[in-house]
Structure formats: C-alpha cells, structure tokens
C-alpha positions as CSV (number, residue, x, y, z in Angstrom):
1,X,57.7,41.3,10.0
2,X,58.4,40.0,6.5
3,X,55.3,39.2,4.4
4,X,55.5,36.2,2.0
5,X,52.9,36.3,-0.7
6,X,52.3,32.9,-2.3
7,X,49.9,34.5,-5.0
8,X,48.1,31.2,-5.5
9,X,44.8,31.1,-7.4
10,X,42.5,28.5,-6.0
11,X,39.8,27.2,-8.4
12,X,36.7,25.6,-6.8
13,X,34.7,22.8,-8.5
14,X,31.9,25.3,-9.1
15,X,33.9,27.9,-11.0
16,X,33.4,28.4,-14.7
17,X,35.8,30.0,-17.2
18,X,34.1,32.2,-19.9
19,X,35.1,33.3,-23.3
20,X,34.1,36.8,-24.3
21,X,34.2,37.8,-27.9
22,X,35.3,41.4,-28.5
23,X,32.9,42.4,-31.2
24,X,32.7,41.8,-35.0
25,X,36.2,41.6,-36.4
26,X,37.6,41.8,-32.8
27,X,37.3,45.5,-33.2
28,X,37.0,46.3,-29.4
29,X,40.0,44.3,-28.4
30,X,42.4,47.3,-28.2
31,X,39.9,49.3,-26.2
32,X,39.6,46.4,-23.7
33,X,43.4,46.3,-23.3
34,X,43.8,50.1,-22.9
35,X,41.0,50.5,-20.4
36,X,41.2,47.3,-18.3
37,X,37.6,46.5,-19.0
38,X,35.4,44.2,-21.1
39,X,31.9,44.8,-22.4
40,X,29.3,43.0,-24.5
41,X,28.7,44.7,-27.9
42,X,25.1,45.9,-27.2
43,X,25.1,49.7,-27.6
44,X,22.0,51.4,-26.1
45,X,20.9,48.3,-24.1
46,X,19.1,49.0,-20.9
47,X,19.2,46.4,-18.1
48,X,16.9,46.5,-15.1
49,X,18.3,46.6,-11.6
50,X,16.7,43.3,-10.8
51,X,17.9,40.2,-12.7
52,X,15.3,39.3,-15.4
53,X,13.5,36.0,-14.8
54,X,13.9,34.9,-18.4
55,X,15.8,35.8,-21.6
56,X,12.5,36.6,-23.3
57,X,12.1,39.7,-21.1
58,X,15.2,41.3,-22.9
59,X,13.9,40.5,-26.4
60,X,12.9,44.1,-27.3
61,X,16.2,45.5,-25.8
62,X,18.3,43.1,-27.9
63,X,16.4,43.9,-31.1
64,X,16.8,47.7,-30.5
65,X,20.5,47.3,-29.7
66,X,21.1,45.3,-32.9
67,X,19.5,48.1,-34.9
68,X,21.5,50.8,-33.1
69,X,24.8,48.8,-33.7
70,X,24.0,48.3,-37.4
71,X,23.3,52.0,-37.8
72,X,26.3,53.2,-35.9
73,X,28.7,50.9,-37.8
74,X,27.2,51.4,-41.3
75,X,29.2,53.1,-44.0
76,X,26.0,54.7,-45.3
77,X,25.3,57.6,-42.9
78,X,22.1,58.4,-44.8
79,X,20.4,55.4,-43.2
80,X,17.5,56.3,-40.9
81,X,18.4,56.5,-37.3
82,X,16.6,53.7,-35.4
83,X,13.9,54.5,-32.9
84,X,14.9,54.5,-29.2
85,X,11.3,53.9,-28.1
86,X,11.4,50.3,-26.7
87,X,7.7,49.8,-27.4
88,X,8.5,49.9,-31.1
89,X,10.2,46.5,-30.8
90,X,7.7,44.8,-28.6
91,X,6.3,42.6,-31.4
92,X,9.7,41.3,-32.6
93,X,10.1,37.5,-32.8
94,X,12.0,35.7,-30.1
95,X,14.6,33.9,-32.2
96,X,17.3,31.5,-31.0
97,X,20.0,34.1,-31.7
98,X,18.2,36.7,-29.6
99,X,17.7,34.3,-26.8
100,X,21.4,33.5,-26.9
101,X,22.3,37.2,-26.8
102,X,19.9,37.9,-23.9
103,X,21.2,34.9,-21.9
104,X,24.8,36.3,-22.4
105,X,23.6,39.7,-21.1
106,X,22.0,38.2,-18.0
107,X,25.1,36.1,-17.3
108,X,27.4,39.1,-17.7
109,X,25.3,41.6,-15.8
110,X,24.0,39.6,-12.9
111,X,25.7,36.2,-12.6
112,X,29.4,36.7,-12.9
113,X,30.9,37.3,-9.4
114,X,34.2,39.3,-9.0
115,X,37.1,37.0,-9.6
116,X,35.5,35.2,-12.5
117,X,38.0,34.3,-15.2
118,X,37.3,35.8,-18.7
119,X,39.2,34.8,-21.8
120,X,39.3,37.4,-24.6
121,X,40.7,36.4,-28.0
122,X,42.5,39.0,-30.1
123,X,42.6,39.4,-33.9
124,X,44.7,37.3,-36.3
125,X,45.8,33.7,-36.3
126,X,49.1,34.6,-34.6
127,X,47.7,37.2,-32.3
128,X,47.3,37.1,-28.5
129,X,44.7,36.0,-26.1
130,X,44.1,38.0,-22.9
131,X,43.1,36.3,-19.7
132,X,41.5,38.5,-17.0
133,X,39.6,38.4,-13.7
134,X,36.5,40.5,-13.2
135,X,37.0,43.0,-10.4
136,X,34.0,45.4,-10.5
137,X,30.2,45.6,-10.8
138,X,28.3,46.3,-14.0
139,X,28.7,49.8,-15.3
140,X,28.0,51.8,-18.4
141,X,30.7,53.2,-20.7
142,X,31.1,55.2,-23.8
143,X,32.8,53.5,-26.7
144,X,34.4,55.1,-29.8
145,X,31.9,55.1,-32.7
146,X,28.8,54.6,-30.6
147,X,28.1,58.2,-29.6
148,X,25.8,58.5,-26.5
149,X,24.7,54.8,-26.8
150,X,26.4,53.3,-23.8
151,X,27.4,49.6,-23.5
152,X,27.4,47.4,-20.3
153,X,30.9,46.8,-19.1
154,X,32.8,45.2,-16.2
155,X,36.3,46.2,-14.9
156,X,38.9,43.5,-15.1
157,X,42.4,42.8,-13.9
158,X,44.6,41.4,-16.7
159,X,46.3,38.2,-15.7
160,X,48.1,37.0,-18.8
161,X,48.7,37.7,-22.5
162,X,49.2,34.4,-24.3
163,X,50.1,33.8,-28.0
164,X,47.3,31.8,-29.7
165,X,49.8,29.3,-31.1
166,X,50.3,28.0,-27.5
167,X,46.7,26.7,-27.3
168,X,45.4,23.4,-28.7
169,X,43.4,23.4,-32.0
170,X,40.2,22.6,-30.0
171,X,40.6,25.7,-27.9
172,X,41.6,27.9,-30.8
173,X,38.4,26.8,-32.6
174,X,36.4,27.9,-29.5
175,X,38.1,31.2,-29.5
176,X,36.9,31.8,-33.1
177,X,33.2,31.5,-32.2
178,X,31.5,34.9,-32.6
179,X,29.3,34.4,-29.5
180,X,29.2,37.3,-27.1
181,X,29.8,35.2,-23.9
182,X,29.9,31.5,-23.3
183,X,31.2,28.9,-20.9
184,X,34.4,27.1,-21.8
185,X,34.1,23.3,-21.6
186,X,35.7,21.7,-18.5
187,X,37.9,19.6,-20.7
188,X,39.7,22.7,-22.0
189,X,39.8,24.8,-18.8
190,X,43.1,23.4,-17.6
191,X,44.9,24.7,-20.7
192,X,43.9,28.2,-19.8
193,X,44.8,27.8,-16.1
194,X,48.2,26.4,-16.8
195,X,49.2,29.1,-19.3
196,X,47.7,32.0,-17.3
197,X,48.8,31.3,-13.8
198,X,52.1,30.3,-12.1
199,X,50.8,29.1,-8.8
200,X,47.3,27.6,-8.6
201,X,45.1,24.8,-7.2
202,X,42.9,23.2,-9.8
203,X,41.2,19.8,-10.0
204,X,43.0,18.5,-6.9
205,X,46.5,19.5,-8.0
206,X,48.6,22.1,-6.2
207,X,51.1,23.8,-8.6
208,X,54.0,26.1,-7.8
209,X,56.3,27.7,-10.5
210,X,59.9,28.9,-10.0
211,X,61.1,31.3,-12.7
212,X,64.8,31.0,-13.7
213,X,65.5,34.6,-14.6
214,X,69.3,34.4,-14.9
215,X,70.4,34.2,-18.5
216,X,72.8,31.4,-17.4
217,X,71.3,28.3,-15.8
218,X,73.6,25.3,-15.5
219,X,73.5,21.8,-14.1
220,X,74.7,22.9,-10.7
221,X,71.8,25.4,-10.4
222,X,69.4,22.6,-11.4
223,X,70.9,20.3,-8.8
224,X,70.6,22.9,-6.0
225,X,67.0,23.5,-6.8
226,X,66.1,19.8,-6.9
227,X,68.0,19.2,-3.7
228,X,66.1,22.0,-2.0
229,X,62.7,20.7,-3.3
230,X,63.4,17.2,-2.2
231,X,64.7,18.3,1.2
232,X,61.5,20.2,2.0
233,X,59.2,17.5,0.5
234,X,61.0,14.8,2.5
235,X,60.9,16.8,5.7
236,X,57.1,17.3,5.3
237,X,56.6,13.6,4.9
238,X,58.9,12.8,7.9
239,X,56.9,15.3,10.1
240,X,53.6,13.6,9.1
241,X,55.0,10.1,9.6
242,X,56.7,11.0,12.9
243,X,60.2,10.3,11.4
244,X,61.7,13.7,11.7
245,X,64.8,14.1,13.8
246,X,67.4,16.7,14.7
247,X,70.0,17.0,11.9
248,X,67.5,15.9,9.2
249,X,69.4,16.3,5.9
250,X,69.0,15.6,2.2
251,X,70.0,12.0,2.6
252,X,67.3,11.5,5.2
253,X,64.8,13.3,2.9
254,X,65.6,11.0,-0.1
255,X,65.3,7.9,2.1
256,X,61.9,9.0,3.3
257,X,60.7,9.9,-0.2
258,X,61.9,6.5,-1.5
259,X,59.5,4.9,1.0
260,X,56.6,7.3,0.1
261,X,57.0,7.7,-3.7
262,X,53.5,9.1,-4.1
263,X,54.7,12.2,-2.1
264,X,57.5,13.0,-4.6
265,X,56.6,16.2,-6.4
266,X,56.0,15.9,-10.2
267,X,58.1,18.3,-12.2
268,X,57.7,20.1,-15.5
269,X,60.3,22.5,-16.8
270,X,61.2,24.9,-19.6
271,X,64.9,24.4,-20.1
272,X,65.4,27.8,-21.8
273,X,67.1,30.4,-19.7
274,X,65.2,32.4,-18.7
275,X,62.7,29.7,-18.2
276,X,60.8,28.0,-15.4
277,X,60.5,24.9,-13.2
278,X,57.0,23.8,-12.1
279,X,56.2,21.4,-9.3
280,X,52.9,19.6,-9.0
281,X,51.7,17.8,-5.9
282,X,48.4,16.3,-4.7
283,X,48.4,18.3,-1.5
284,X,49.7,21.7,-0.3
285,X,53.4,20.5,-0.5
286,X,54.1,22.5,-3.7
287,X,53.0,25.7,-2.1
288,X,55.0,25.0,1.1
289,X,58.1,24.5,-1.0
290,X,57.5,27.8,-2.8
291,X,57.0,29.6,0.6
292,X,60.1,28.1,2.2
293,X,62.1,29.0,-1.0
294,X,60.9,32.6,-0.7
295,X,61.9,32.7,3.0
296,X,65.3,31.2,2.2
297,X,66.0,33.8,-0.5
298,X,65.1,36.6,1.9
299,X,68.7,36.5,3.2
300,X,67.5,37.3,6.7
301,X,67.7,34.9,9.7
302,X,64.1,34.3,10.7
303,X,62.2,32.8,13.5
304,X,58.7,31.4,13.0
305,X,57.2,34.6,14.3
306,X,59.2,36.9,12.0
307,X,57.1,36.4,8.8
308,X,53.5,36.2,7.7
309,X,52.2,34.2,4.8
310,X,49.5,35.8,2.7
311,X,47.8,35.0,-0.6
312,X,46.9,38.1,-2.7
313,X,45.4,35.9,-5.4
314,X,42.8,34.5,-3.1
315,X,39.2,35.6,-3.4
316,X,37.2,37.0,-0.5
317,X,35.7,33.6,0.3
318,X,38.7,31.5,-0.5
319,X,38.8,28.5,1.9
320,X,42.6,28.3,1.9
321,X,43.2,32.0,2.6
C-alpha cells in the first residue's frame, strides 16, 4: 500500500488568524524559534483553571505582572522587588490597556484551539516573520531573565519563515503593533495563507502547488506539466458530464475544457528555477491533480486499491479529511 499525503490545510469560515507580538523590542523571538513555543510576556501571571467571565477579573494579575516585568528588565537592580501578594493590587484602576492585556490572556489561554494559526513578527525591517500552528495546551515555562516568574506558553509547529518584504505595507504595519495578541483582519488573511501554505482551501478556492526543484526548467518541462494538468482537469469534467470514453486523451480533454471554460484551472507561477507552479480551482480539482501527479511520479504500476490518500495537514474535525 502506497500512502499519498496531500498535506492540504483547509480553512473554515469561522477560523481566525492571530498576530502575537514577541515582547518589547522583539526580544523573545529567538527563544520562540529555538523552543517551538510562543508565550505572552506576562511573567508571574496566574490564570485560573476555569475561563474568567470577564477581563476585569484579571486586572490585579495584569498589574502585578507589569510590575514584575519592569523590575526584571530594569538596569537598576537596586529597585525594590514588587510584591507577589495579589491583594496588594486589588484597588488598581481598570484601564483600557489593562483590559486589552487581560483579553489577550483569556484568548491565548482558553479560546485558541489546537491548529490555530499564529503570526509572529521578528525584529528589523528586513527580518523574517514566522507562521505557526498551535499544537498544545497552556503550560508554564521559565524564560531567561525572568527567574522563577513563569510565563503562559503554548507549543507550536512552525509552518513557514517569510521575509517581511514579501508582505503588503498594510500587513507590515499590523506586524509593528506592540499588542500582545490580536486578530488579523479578514482582508489581510489571504496574504498569510498564500505565503505560508503550498496546498490549501480558503474562501472557496482550492490551491495546489508544484515545486520545480531542478535547476534547469525549460519549455518542454512546462509543456509536459500543463498537458498533464489539462488532461486530468478535462477527464474530471468529462466524467461529471458523462462524456468520458475509452482512449480519452489530451485532445479530448482540451475539447471538453473549451466547452466548460469555468473548469479550466487558474495558474500562478514563479518562473525561477527552482520555483513553483500553483493551480487554483473552485472545487477539489486542484487537489485531485496534485494527487494524480504524486501517483504518476511514484514509478509503480498501481491499481485503485494499491494506494491510500491521507491529509496530514487536516485538523481532527476537518470535514474533508
């Protein structure tokens, strides 16, 4: 049995992509990368087992954590160590900033399911942006410089490392916001998805990417790939329309596609070599093309029962799995 993994990330309409800021001056970014985790920069914070009913319930925790962070990062070590007694902060005001921080903590600790996409900006205008998927529950970790004051963290699986220059100015401006955790606007989500994933389903589009890894990629290579794609796409339309027949070939496929132009896969390509060719369809056709390509490249004569199609990028409740 040969296993074909289509590795296709399916985004539902309810999913949200979040940006997580890695601390003042991006100082925690290297720690995130090395340890495959992300955390909110609140040393000494204590979160209850049950989700708080409002941000106001974390007010004293946020104030105490702010004091601890300021003391831990201060150059002046003669400063008085802040109290750890939470009752000493009970009368602090509930400001807009503290509400924002508490809301981020609740989202991070209780509301982000495994598989949630997190975007983490790195330092510098020409630095990198890391994209990850959350893959573990809330836990507490030690961070260099914070002593025994632990921070709330989540394990992640890194998906992509993307140069900042590849993003639009609007998205780069969002990445500069020093907010612990916030939701990325829907209008900017697709930028992240297209740069972080090769095969994905988003907003009704099915996308499959073929990497051209050979340093030499010529017009004959391009023709062969396009012929293969059109043959499979045309065959799928013919099967659905009842027009398939024995000996169905490329000419038949092109004829069928000429009559059903909406079924012709859209194509984007990077003409560098190595580079990529990307196909976009309004149904599962792009993923079927990728699957058949993988089977064809297996160099093994196969019957329909000789392979199994899996999707390692699917979540536990993915409807297409």
